[in-house]
C-alpha positions, 0 to 999 in steps of 0.5 A, a space after each residue: 790691212 788699210 781700214 778707214 776709221 769708221 769702217 768695217 772690213 774682212 781680214 782673211 788669215 791663211 795658215 800652213 801647217 808644218 808640224 804633222 802633229 798639230 790637229 788645229 791652230 787657234 788664232 786669238 784677236 788682241 786689240 792694242 788700240 782702244 775702239 778697234 774691234 774684231 768678230 769674232 775674237 777667237 777662230 780655230 783652223 784645221 789642216 782641211 779648213 785652214 783659212 779663218 776670217 776676222 771682221 775688223 772695225 776701226 773706230 779708233 780715236 783720231 789722235 791715235 795715228 796708227 791703230 793696231 792689234 795682234 793676232 796670235 796663234 797657238 798649235 793644238 794637238 790631239 791633247 788640246 791647246 793648254 801647255 803647248 809651246 809657243 810657236 812662231 806665226 808669220 803674218 804676211 800682207 799684201 
């Protein structure tokens, strides 16, 4: 994602469900740079609606050369998200 300081842009994340027992994946956005925000901060995606969109705003200080953030994915089953093992989430960018 290339986002000029002082601007807001969409970040679309698509999840491919490889495990049949997952009912949804909870995507959680976590900042690592002060001044970089997201709306929303958390989105659930399902096999029937596997795309989520975050609106990222870059108001990081000019002294921060490369502001960044994380998006974590948590696999959820019919029993919920709590206590589920951590799963790998591959992020691909164009």
